[in-house]
N, CA and C atoms as an extended XYZ file, in Angstrom:
456
Properties=species:S:1:pos:R:3:atomname:S:1:resname:S:1:resid:I:1 pbc="F F F"
N         0.845       -1.173        0.000 N   MET     1
C         0.000        0.000        0.000 CA  MET     1
C         0.893        1.240        0.000 C   MET     1
N         0.586        2.179       -0.850 N   SER     2
C         1.377        3.407       -0.905 CA  SER     2
C         0.816        4.416        0.091 C   SER     2
N         1.540        5.483        0.331 N   ILE     3
C         1.150        6.494        1.312 CA  ILE     3
C        -0.117        7.228        0.873 C   ILE     3
N        -0.331        7.383       -0.409 N   THR     4
C        -1.475        8.146       -0.894 CA  THR     4
C        -2.774        7.360       -0.877 C   THR     4
N        -2.712        6.060       -0.676 N   GLU     5
C        -3.935        5.264       -0.662 CA  GLU     5
C        -4.697        5.477        0.639 C   GLU     5
N        -5.997        5.369        0.547 N   ASP     6
C        -6.874        5.520        1.705 CA  ASP     6
C        -7.008        4.177        2.403 C   ASP     6
N        -6.652        4.062        3.693 N   PRO     7
C        -6.776        2.790        4.395 CA  PRO     7
C        -8.228        2.317        4.466 C   PRO     7
N        -9.186        3.234        4.480 N   ALA     8
C       -10.595        2.844        4.538 CA  ALA     8
C       -11.016        2.133        3.265 C   ALA     8
N       -10.318        2.393        2.169 N   ALA     9
C       -10.668        1.765        0.893 CA  ALA     9
C       -10.447        0.256        0.954 C   ALA     9
N        -9.554       -0.200        1.836 N   GLN    10
C        -9.334       -1.635        1.978 CA  GLN    10
C       -10.592       -2.320        2.498 C   GLN    10
N       -11.330       -1.645        3.377 N   PHE    11
C       -12.506       -2.240        3.996 CA  PHE    11
C       -13.793       -1.903        3.250 C   PHE    11
N       -13.814       -0.783        2.568 N   HIS    12
C       -14.987       -0.343        1.803 CA  HIS    12
C       -14.530        0.050        0.404 C   HIS    12
N       -14.247       -0.927       -0.434 N   PRO    13
C       -13.681       -0.610       -1.737 CA  PRO    13
C       -14.600        0.239       -2.613 C   PRO    13
N       -15.900        0.264       -2.367 N   THR    14
C       -16.789        1.070       -3.203 CA  THR    14
C       -16.868        2.516       -2.727 C   THR    14
N       -16.422        2.793       -1.509 N   LYS    15
C       -16.436        4.148       -0.982 CA  LYS    15
C       -15.130        4.850       -1.296 C   LYS    15
N       -15.221        6.056       -1.776 N   THR    16
C       -14.006        6.839       -1.986 CA  THR    16
C       -13.721        7.634       -0.721 C   THR    16
N       -12.533        8.175       -0.637 N   HIS    17
C       -12.138        8.970        0.523 CA  HIS    17
C       -13.030       10.207        0.646 C   HIS    17
N       -13.363       10.858       -0.457 N   SER    18
C       -14.189       12.066       -0.401 CA  SER    18
C       -15.605       11.736        0.063 C   SER    18
N       -16.129       10.569       -0.318 N   GLN    19
C       -17.456       10.179        0.151 CA  GLN    19
C       -17.437        9.970        1.663 C   GLN    19
N       -16.367        9.370        2.145 N   SER    20
C       -16.231        9.134        3.571 CA  SER    20
C       -16.176       10.457        4.334 C   SER    20
N       -15.420       11.427        3.812 N   LEU    21
C       -15.314       12.735        4.454 CA  LEU    21
C       -16.648       13.474        4.437 C   LEU    21
N       -17.363       13.416        3.309 N   SER    22
C       -18.632       14.135        3.238 CA  SER    22
C       -19.654       13.525        4.192 C   SER    22
N       -19.596       12.228        4.397 N   LYS    23
C       -20.501       11.563        5.339 CA  LYS    23
C       -20.222       12.057        6.762 C   LYS    23
N       -18.934       12.147        7.118 N   ARG    24
C       -18.561       12.645        8.444 CA  ARG    24
C       -19.003       14.093        8.623 C   ARG    24
N       -18.829       14.898        7.589 N   ALA    25
C       -19.205       16.307        7.671 CA  ALA    25
C       -20.707       16.456        7.863 C   ALA    25
N       -21.498       15.673        7.147 N   SER    26
C       -22.950       15.787        7.300 CA  SER    26
C       -23.390       15.306        8.675 C   SER    26
N       -22.727       14.302        9.228 N   ASN    27
C       -23.056       13.839       10.577 CA  ASN    27
C       -22.757       14.911       11.612 C   ASN    27
N       -21.627       15.604       11.475 N   SER    28
C       -21.279       16.632       12.449 CA  SER    28
C       -22.229       17.814       12.333 C   SER    28
N       -22.701       18.135       11.132 N   THR    29
C       -23.667       19.212       10.962 CA  THR    29
C       -24.975       18.853       11.642 C   THR    29
N       -25.413       17.621       11.478 N   THR    30
C       -26.646       17.164       12.106 CA  THR    30
C       -26.525       17.234       13.619 C   THR    30
N       -25.403       16.806       14.145 N   THR    31
C       -25.180       16.838       15.587 CA  THR    31
C       -25.203       18.271       16.095 C   THR    31
N       -24.541       19.176       15.396 N   THR    32
C       -24.504       20.573       15.808 CA  THR    32
C       -25.904       21.170       15.778 C   THR    32
N       -26.644       20.886       14.726 N   THR    33
C       -27.995       21.421       14.613 CA  THR    33
C       -28.880       20.898       15.733 C   THR    33
N       -28.774       19.619       16.026 N   THR    34
C       -29.564       19.032       17.106 CA  THR    34
C       -29.172       19.649       18.440 C   THR    34
N       -27.882       19.818       18.666 N   ALA    35
C       -27.418       20.419       19.921 CA  ALA    35
C       -27.911       21.856       20.034 C   ALA    35
N       -27.893       22.587       18.932 N   ALA    36
C       -28.356       23.969       18.963 CA  ALA    36
C       -29.844       24.027       19.289 C   ALA    36
N       -30.626       23.103       18.771 N   ARG    37
C       -32.064       23.084       19.039 CA  ARG    37
C       -32.352       22.820       20.510 C   ARG    37
N       -31.517       22.040       21.170 N   GLN    38
C       -31.737       21.724       22.579 CA  GLN    38
C       -31.604       22.964       23.453 C   GLN    38
N       -30.883       23.965       22.996 N   HIS    39
C       -30.646       25.161       23.790 CA  HIS    39
C       -31.562       26.306       23.393 C   HIS    39
N       -32.420       26.086       22.404 N   ASP    40
C       -33.347       27.122       21.974 CA  ASP    40
C       -34.465       27.293       22.990 C   ASP    40
N       -34.971       28.505       23.076 N   THR    41
C       -36.158       28.785       23.865 CA  THR    41
C       -37.089       29.590       22.967 C   THR    41
N       -38.337       29.691       23.328 N   PRO    42
C       -39.242       30.490       22.496 CA  PRO    42
C       -39.046       31.992       22.679 C   PRO    42
N       -38.104       32.383       23.531 N   PHE    43
C       -37.927       33.795       23.845 CA  PHE    43
C       -36.724       34.400       23.134 C   PHE    43
N       -36.893       35.624       22.710 N   ARG    44
C       -35.824       36.380       22.063 CA  ARG    44
C       -34.784       36.776       23.110 C   ARG    44
N       -33.498       36.628       22.760 N   GLY    45
C       -32.421       37.030       23.654 CA  GLY    45
C       -32.127       36.062       24.779 C   GLY    45
N       -32.704       34.864       24.719 N   VAL    46
C       -32.568       33.883       25.802 CA  VAL    46
C       -32.082       32.563       25.229 C   VAL    46
N       -31.149       31.944       25.927 N   ARG    47
C       -30.741       30.586       25.545 CA  ARG    47
C       -30.520       29.768       26.806 C   ARG    47
N       -30.606       28.463       26.624 N   LYS    48
C       -30.468       27.554       27.759 CA  LYS    48
C       -29.070       26.952       27.760 C   LYS    48
N       -28.416       27.008       28.894 N   ARG    49
C       -27.108       26.374       29.059 CA  ARG    49
C       -27.301       24.868       29.188 C   ARG    49
N       -26.250       24.114       28.908 N   SER    50
C       -26.346       22.653       28.963 CA  SER    50
C       -26.674       22.156       30.370 C   SER    50
N       -26.352       22.936       31.405 N   TRP    51
C       -26.626       22.499       32.777 CA  TRP    51
C       -27.979       23.012       33.284 C   TRP    51
N       -28.769       23.631       32.401 N   GLY    52
C       -30.143       23.950       32.746 CA  GLY    52
C       -30.472       25.393       33.068 C   GLY    52
N       -29.489       26.254       33.235 N   ARG    53
C       -29.762       27.663       33.524 CA  ARG    53
C       -30.068       28.400       32.227 C   ARG    53
N       -30.811       29.486       32.337 N   TYR    54
C       -31.148       30.307       31.178 CA  TYR    54
C       -30.363       31.603       31.259 C   TYR    54
N       -29.751       31.981       30.154 N   VAL    55
C       -28.949       33.196       30.128 CA  VAL    55
C       -29.534       34.169       29.117 C   VAL    55
N       -29.269       35.432       29.369 N   SER    56
C       -29.782       36.478       28.502 CA  SER    56
C       -28.680       37.490       28.233 C   SER    56
N       -28.638       37.944       26.990 N   GLU    57
C       -27.716       39.005       26.601 CA  GLU    57
C       -28.337       39.748       25.432 C   GLU    57
N       -27.846       40.951       25.196 N   ILE    58
C       -28.386       41.759       24.106 CA  ILE    58
C       -27.245       42.456       23.389 C   ILE    58
N       -27.384       42.545       22.095 N   ARG    59
C       -26.389       43.244       21.285 CA  ARG    59
C       -26.745       44.730       21.273 C   ARG    59
N       -25.728       45.566       21.454 N   LEU    60
C       -25.954       47.004       21.423 CA  LEU    60
C       -26.265       47.439       19.993 C   LEU    60
N       -27.242       48.312       19.801 N   PRO    61
C       -27.604       48.742       18.447 CA  PRO    61
C       -26.424       49.401       17.731 C   PRO    61
N       -26.175       48.952       16.515 N   GLY    62
C       -25.109       49.524       15.701 CA  GLY    62
C       -23.708       49.084       16.081 C   GLY    62
N       -23.592       48.152       17.003 N   LYS    63
C       -22.276       47.678       17.433 CA  LYS    63
C       -22.255       46.159       17.434 C   LYS    63
N       -21.062       45.608       17.495 N   LYS    64
C       -20.924       44.153       17.553 CA  LYS    64
C       -20.826       43.644       18.985 C   LYS    64
N       -20.733       44.550       19.929 N   THR    65
C       -20.572       44.137       21.321 CA  THR    65
C       -21.920       43.801       21.955 C   THR    65
N       -21.868       42.961       22.975 N   ARG    66
C       -23.071       42.536       23.684 CA  ARG    66
C       -22.993       42.957       25.141 C   ARG    66
N       -24.155       43.094       25.728 N   VAL    67
C       -24.246       43.341       27.169 CA  VAL    67
C       -24.795       42.066       27.796 C   VAL    67
N       -24.038       41.509       28.728 N   TRP    68
C       -24.452       40.311       29.446 CA  TRP    68
C       -25.495       40.727       30.470 C   TRP    68
N       -26.675       40.116       30.405 N   LEU    69
C       -27.759       40.495       31.306 CA  LEU    69
C       -27.882       39.569       32.504 C   LEU    69
N       -27.350       38.362       32.389 N   GLY    70
C       -27.352       37.482       33.545 CA  GLY    70
C       -27.756       36.060       33.247 C   GLY    70
N       -27.707       35.253       34.300 N   SER    71
C       -28.080       33.846       34.263 CA  SER    71
C       -29.269       33.681       35.204 C   SER    71
N       -30.313       32.987       34.739 N   PHE    72
C       -31.570       32.949       35.472 CA  PHE    72
C       -32.099       31.529       35.595 C   PHE    72
N       -32.984       31.325       36.549 N   GLY    73
C       -33.545       30.005       36.801 CA  GLY    73
C       -34.668       29.609       35.865 C   GLY    73
N       -35.285       30.584       35.199 N   SER    74
C       -36.383       30.256       34.283 CA  SER    74
C       -36.242       31.069       32.998 C   SER    74
N       -36.793       30.564       31.903 N   PRO    75
C       -36.706       31.315       30.649 CA  PRO    75
C       -37.507       32.616       30.710 C   PRO    75
N       -38.592       32.638       31.490 N   GLU    76
C       -39.392       33.858       31.611 CA  GLU    76
C       -38.612       34.971       32.306 C   GLU    76
N       -37.834       34.607       33.322 N   MET    77
C       -37.018       35.609       34.014 CA  MET    77
C       -35.992       36.202       33.054 C   MET    77
N       -35.333       35.343       32.301 N   ALA    78
C       -34.338       35.808       31.332 CA  ALA    78
C       -34.999       36.668       30.258 C   ALA    78
N       -36.214       36.307       29.862 N   ALA    79
C       -36.937       37.064       28.835 CA  ALA    79
C       -37.324       38.451       29.349 C   ALA    79
N       -37.739       38.554       30.617 N   ARG    80
C       -38.068       39.868       31.185 CA  ARG    80
C       -36.818       40.740       31.276 C   ARG    80
N       -35.682       40.130       31.608 N   ALA    81
C       -34.421       40.879       31.653 CA  ALA    81
C       -34.090       41.426       30.269 C   ALA    81
N       -34.235       40.580       29.252 N   TYR    82
C       -33.977       41.009       27.872 CA  TYR    82
C       -34.921       42.148       27.487 C   TYR    82
N       -36.200       41.993       27.809 N   ASP    83
C       -37.187       43.010       27.440 CA  ASP    83
C       -36.850       44.367       28.041 C   ASP    83
N       -36.410       44.372       29.293 N   SER    84
C       -36.053       45.624       29.946 CA  SER    84
C       -34.933       46.330       29.188 C   SER    84
N       -33.900       45.585       28.851 N   ALA    85
C       -32.768       46.168       28.119 CA  ALA    85
C       -33.173       46.565       26.701 C   ALA    85
N       -33.931       45.713       26.032 N   ALA    86
C       -34.330       45.987       24.645 CA  ALA    86
C       -35.207       47.232       24.567 C   ALA    86
N       -36.145       47.364       25.490 N   PHE    87
C       -37.045       48.517       25.467 CA  PHE    87
C       -36.270       49.804       25.718 C   PHE    87
N       -35.293       49.752       26.615 N   TYR    88
C       -34.477       50.936       26.879 CA  TYR    88
C       -33.611       51.286       25.667 C   TYR    88
N       -32.962       50.273       25.083 N   LEU    89
C       -32.021       50.522       23.988 CA  LEU    89
C       -32.694       50.827       22.651 C   LEU    89
N       -33.852       50.216       22.399 N   LYS    90
C       -34.476       50.328       21.074 CA  LYS    90
C       -35.818       51.043       21.082 C   LYS    90
N       -36.343       51.322       22.255 N   GLY    91
C       -37.612       52.043       22.342 CA  GLY    91
C       -38.791       51.230       21.837 C   GLY    91
N       -39.763       51.932       21.271 N   ASN    92
C       -40.983       51.271       20.802 CA  ASN    92
C       -40.746       50.330       19.633 C   ASN    92
N       -39.596       50.446       18.969 N   SER    93
C       -39.310       49.557       17.835 CA  SER    93
C       -38.747       48.202       18.285 C   SER    93
N       -38.539       48.035       19.582 N   ALA    94
C       -37.979       46.777       20.102 CA  ALA    94
C       -38.975       45.636       19.946 C   ALA    94
N       -38.464       44.477       19.566 N   SER    95
C       -39.281       43.258       19.548 CA  SER    95
C       -39.182       42.637       20.935 C   SER    95
N       -40.270       42.662       21.655 N   LEU    96
C       -40.268       42.215       23.045 CA  LEU    96
C       -40.928       40.856       23.203 C   LEU    96
N       -40.514       40.143       24.217 N   ASN    97
C       -41.126       38.861       24.556 CA  ASN    97
C       -42.491       39.060       25.207 C   ASN    97
N       -42.603       40.097       26.036 N   PHE    98
C       -43.846       40.407       26.742 CA  PHE    98
C       -44.198       41.876       26.497 C   PHE    98
N       -44.725       42.199       25.322 N   PRO    99
C       -44.993       43.604       25.002 CA  PRO    99
C       -45.977       44.274       25.963 C   PRO    99
N       -46.869       43.500       26.569 N   ASP   100
C       -47.836       44.084       27.496 CA  ASP   100
C       -47.193       44.542       28.807 C   ASP   100
N       -45.958       44.120       29.064 N   LEU   101
C       -45.243       44.536       30.277 CA  LEU   101
C       -44.315       45.726       30.045 C   LEU   101
N       -44.206       46.193       28.825 N   ALA   102
C       -43.199       47.198       28.470 CA  ALA   102
C       -43.217       48.413       29.393 C   ALA   102
N       -44.385       48.928       29.686 N   GLU   103
C       -44.478       50.142       30.503 CA  GLU   103
C       -44.126       49.908       31.966 C   GLU   103
N       -44.254       48.678       32.435 N   SER   104
C       -43.982       48.405       33.852 CA  SER   104
C       -42.550       47.939       34.109 C   SER   104
N       -41.749       47.797       33.052 N   LEU   105
C       -40.373       47.313       33.215 CA  LEU   105
C       -39.482       48.382       33.834 C   LEU   105
N       -38.560       47.985       34.705 N   PRO   106
C       -37.597       48.944       35.252 CA  PRO   106
C       -36.722       49.515       34.136 C   PRO   106
N       -36.413       50.797       34.259 N   ARG   107
C       -35.573       51.447       33.256 CA  ARG   107
C       -34.196       51.745       33.855 C   ARG   107
N       -33.140       51.550       33.069 N   PRO   108
C       -31.799       51.894       33.564 CA  PRO   108
C       -31.694       53.396       33.818 C   PRO   108
N       -30.867       53.772       34.781 N   GLU   109
C       -30.661       55.186       35.083 CA  GLU   109
C       -29.814       55.866       34.021 C   GLU   109
N       -28.943       55.088       33.367 N   SER   110
C       -28.098       55.626       32.297 CA  SER   110
C       -27.850       54.507       31.288 C   SER   110
N       -27.073       54.816       30.268 N   SER   111
C       -26.788       53.805       29.243 CA  SER   111
C       -25.540       52.978       29.565 C   SER   111
N       -25.054       53.068       30.794 N   SER   112
C       -23.885       52.264       31.166 CA  SER   112
C       -24.280       50.793       31.274 C   SER   112
N       -23.326       49.925       31.018 N   ARG   113
C       -23.575       48.482       31.114 CA  ARG   113
C       -24.116       48.106       32.494 C   ARG   113
N       -23.519       48.668       33.515 N   ARG   114
C       -23.914       48.342       34.890 CA  ARG   114
C       -25.379       48.712       35.148 C   ARG   114
N       -25.802       49.877       34.677 N   ASP   115
C       -27.194       50.290       34.883 CA  ASP   115
C       -28.161       49.432       34.071 C   ASP   115
N       -27.771       49.060       32.857 N   ILE   116
C       -28.612       48.185       32.029 CA  ILE   116
C       -28.749       46.823       32.701 C   ILE   116
N       -27.641       46.298       33.216 N   GLN   117
C       -27.669       44.999       33.896 CA  GLN   117
C       -28.504       45.063       35.174 C   GLN   117
N       -28.399       46.154       35.901 N   SER   118
C       -29.154       46.311       37.143 CA  SER   118
C       -30.660       46.347       36.863 C   SER   118
N       -31.065       47.108       35.860 N   ALA   119
C       -32.489       47.175       35.501 CA  ALA   119
C       -32.979       45.818       35.002 C   ALA   119
N       -32.139       45.120       34.250 N   ALA   120
C       -32.510       43.791       33.747 CA  ALA   120
C       -32.712       42.816       34.906 C   ALA   120
N       -31.842       42.881       35.906 N   ALA   121
C       -31.976       41.999       37.075 CA  ALA   121
C       -33.269       42.294       37.831 C   ALA   121
N       -33.614       43.576       37.968 N   LYS   122
C       -34.866       43.945       38.638 CA  LYS   122
C       -36.068       43.444       37.839 C   LYS   122
N       -35.994       43.565       36.523 N   ALA   123
C       -37.097       43.100       35.669 CA  ALA   123
C       -37.277       41.593       35.794 C   ALA   123
N       -36.170       40.871       35.856 N   ALA   124
C       -36.238       39.411       35.966 CA  ALA   124
C       -36.926       38.991       37.255 C   ALA   124
N       -36.764       39.780       38.305 N   LEU   125
C       -37.333       39.436       39.607 CA  LEU   125
C       -38.785       39.865       39.773 C   LEU   125
N       -39.317       40.602       38.794 N   GLN   126
C       -40.730       40.983       38.880 CA  GLN   126
C       -41.580       39.722       38.884 C   GLN   126
N       -42.581       39.678       39.728 N   PRO   127
C       -43.428       38.477       39.763 CA  PRO   127
C       -44.202       38.303       38.465 C   PRO   127
N       -44.482       37.051       38.148 N   LYS   128
C       -45.238       36.742       36.932 CA  LYS   128
C       -46.604       37.407       36.964 C   LYS   128
N       -47.162       37.569       38.150 N   GLU   129
C       -48.500       38.130       38.290 CA  GLU   129
C       -48.559       39.589       37.878 C   GLU   129
N       -47.406       40.266       37.818 N   SER   130
C       -47.431       41.692       37.490 CA  SER   130
C       -48.083       41.934       36.140 C   SER   130
N       -47.988       40.952       35.251 N   ARG   131
C       -48.602       41.098       33.939 CA  ARG   131
C       -50.123       41.178       34.092 C   ARG   131
N       -50.708       40.286       34.883 N   SER   132
C       -52.161       40.303       35.039 CA  SER   132
C       -52.604       41.503       35.869 C   SER   132
N       -51.773       41.930       36.820 N   ILE   133
C       -52.105       43.106       37.621 CA  ILE   133
C       -52.148       44.339       36.730 C   ILE   133
N       -51.154       44.482       35.860 N   VAL   134
C       -51.116       45.620       34.943 CA  VAL   134
C       -52.342       45.603       34.048 C   VAL   134
N       -52.669       44.446       33.482 N   ASN   135
C       -53.823       44.349       32.595 CA  ASN   135
C       -55.123       44.632       33.339 C   ASN   135
N       -55.292       44.063       34.538 N   SER   136
C       -56.534       44.289       35.273 CA  SER   136
C       -56.642       45.745       35.714 C   SER   136
N       -55.517       46.380       36.044 N   SER   137
C       -55.537       47.793       36.416 CA  SER   137
C       -55.964       48.644       35.233 C   SER   137
N       -55.414       48.350       34.060 N   ARG   138
C       -55.794       49.097       32.857 CA  ARG   138
C       -57.279       48.927       32.571 C   ARG   138
N       -57.772       47.696       32.713 N   GLU   139
C       -59.181       47.430       32.439 CA  GLU   139
C       -60.076       48.170       33.424 C   GLU   139
N       -59.711       48.180       34.709 N   SER   140
C       -60.555       48.858       35.700 CA  SER   140
C       -60.534       50.366       35.484 C   SER   140
N       -59.391       50.942       35.153 N   VAL   141
C       -59.304       52.373       34.864 CA  VAL   141
C       -60.140       52.696       33.632 C   VAL   141
N       -60.052       51.847       32.626 N   SER   142
C       -60.829       52.053       31.406 CA  SER   142
C       -62.325       52.019       31.707 C   SER   142
N       -62.751       51.057       32.538 N   ARG   143
C       -64.166       50.961       32.909 CA  ARG   143
C       -64.614       52.203       33.683 C   ARG   143
N       -63.757       52.672       34.606 N   GLU   144
C       -64.102       53.859       35.387 CA  GLU   144
C       -64.244       55.077       34.489 C   GLU   144
N       -63.337       55.228       33.524 N   LEU   145
C       -63.420       56.357       32.600 CA  LEU   145
C       -64.683       56.273       31.753 C   LEU   145
N       -65.019       55.074       31.325 N   THR   146
C       -66.236       54.885       30.537 CA  THR   146
C       -67.460       55.236       31.372 C   THR   146
N       -67.474       54.781       32.630 N   ASP   147
C       -68.594       55.086       33.521 CA  ASP   147
C       -68.717       56.591       33.754 C   ASP   147
N       -67.586       57.266       33.959 N   LEU   148
C       -67.602       58.711       34.180 CA  LEU   148
C       -68.107       59.452       32.952 C   LEU   148
N       -67.677       59.008       31.785 N   SER   149
C       -68.078       59.709       30.565 CA  SER   149
C       -69.570       59.540       30.284 C   SER   149
N       -70.161       58.429       30.692 N   THR   150
C       -71.594       58.236       30.473 CA  THR   150
C       -72.426       59.002       31.501 C   THR   150
N       -71.852       59.280       32.675 N   GLU   151
C       -72.572       60.022       33.712 CA  GLU   151
C       -72.692       61.497       33.367 C   GLU   151
N       -71.709       62.041       32.668 N   TYR   152
C       -71.699       63.481       32.413 CA  TYR   152
C       -72.101       63.780       31.045 C   TYR   152
């Protein structure tokens, strides 16, 4: 056997070396894709670590750098952290995970990384019920205004 011969050809004479390589490449792509899917969440700006924690980060508009928002116990917490930062950085044009919470999210005091991270941490700790409280408050205020307008 010469140095240029493929040792695999001895065992699989119908397979060429390039076919063997392409098979390996397609297997590794499938594995990577499957692994990537395992870490996906339905939330923007959130991914799941292999050990089960959810992390959130956001890219600064017009830059390649990211702001690390933290590691959280649930995907919803990480999503609220992302929403807080996204709403501050992008305003009303931000694509949010919970758009109905936008007005109740903590806002950073400045555009520094530390302030963005601090507001994101506060947003993550907001109780899940705050969404229904905000909605029920809006509905009751709306009903009161409607009642007042019909009285006068």
